[in-house]
C-alpha positions in Angstrom: -7.6 10.8 5.8 -6.2 14.2 5.3 -2.5 14.9 4.8 -2.5 16.5 8.3 -3.9 13.5 10.1 -1.3 11.4 12.0 -1.6 7.7 11.4 -0.6 4.9 13.7 1.5 2.1 12.1 -0.2 -1.3 12.4 2.7 -3.4 11.0 6.3 -3.2 9.7 6.8 -2.4 6.1 10.3 -3.9 5.7 12.3 -2.6 2.9 10.3 -0.3 0.6 10.9 -0.8 -3.1 9.1 0.4 -6.3 9.1 -0.8 -9.9 10.6 1.7 -12.4 7.2 1.9 -14.1 5.6 3.0 -10.8 8.3 5.6 -10.2 7.8 7.0 -13.7 4.0 7.3 -13.4 3.2 8.1 -9.8 4.3 11.3 -8.1 6.5 10.8 -5.1 4.0 12.6 -2.8 1.3 10.1 -3.8 3.5 7.2 -3.1 4.5 8.5 0.3 0.9 9.2 1.3 -0.2 5.8 0.1 2.5 4.1 2.1 1.3 6.0 5.2 -2.3 4.9 4.6 -1.2 1.3 3.9 0.7 1.1 7.1 -2.2 2.5 9.0 -4.5 -0.1 7.6 -6.4 2.1 5.2 -6.4 -0.3 2.3 -7.7 2.1 -0.4 -9.9 0.8 -3.2 -9.9 -3.0 -2.3 -13.2 -4.9 -2.1 -14.7 -6.1 1.2 -13.1 -9.6 0.9 -9.6 -8.2 0.4 -10.2 -5.6 3.2 -11.2 -8.4 5.6 -8.2 -10.6 4.4 -5.9 -7.6 5.1 -7.3 -7.0 8.6 -6.9 -10.7 9.4 -3.3 -10.7 8.0 -2.3 -7.8 10.2 -3.3 -9.9 13.3 -2.4 -13.4 12.2 0.2 -12.9 9.5 -0.1 -12.9 5.7 0.4 -10.7 2.7 -1.2 -7.3 2.6 -2.4 -5.6 -0.6 -3.7 -2.1 -1.0 -5.0 -0.3 -4.1 -4.7 3.5 -4.6 -5.0 6.1 -7.3 -2.6 8.9 -7.9 -3.8 12.5 -8.4 -3.6 11.8 -12.1 -5.8 8.7 -11.7 -3.1 6.1 -12.2 -4.0 2.9 -10.3 -1.2 1.4 -8.2 -0.8 -1.3 -5.6 1.2 -1.6 -2.4 2.0 -5.1 -1.4 3.7 -6.0 1.9 5.0 -9.6 2.0 3.7 -12.0 4.7 7.1 -12.0 6.5 7.1 -8.1 6.5 10.5 -8.1 4.8 9.5 -5.9 1.9 6.8 -3.6 0.6 6.5 -3.0 -3.1 4.9 -0.1 -5.0 3.8 -1.2 -8.4 1.3 -0.7 -11.2 -1.1 -3.6 -11.9 0.7 -4.3 -15.2 4.0 -4.8 -13.3 2.7 -7.8 -11.4 
């Protein structure tokens, strides 16, 4: 998906929060773009099982997890809770 492509939101994000570690290591533009992709159902670098679980969770409820890399190749996750109350941006080591 290019930065100029409009995405359609597939679910609510709730409150968006980020760990201090994520904010220190991921450029804001990368976080914002990942949030856009996550909400559009573009799960990033997850395996097929997690991709299917996310697609099912959008329809039937459940936690959503996406995996992305910043432009500097820092791996980070976006996790939206099952009740859609909060979406967290974090590094794997923050989990």
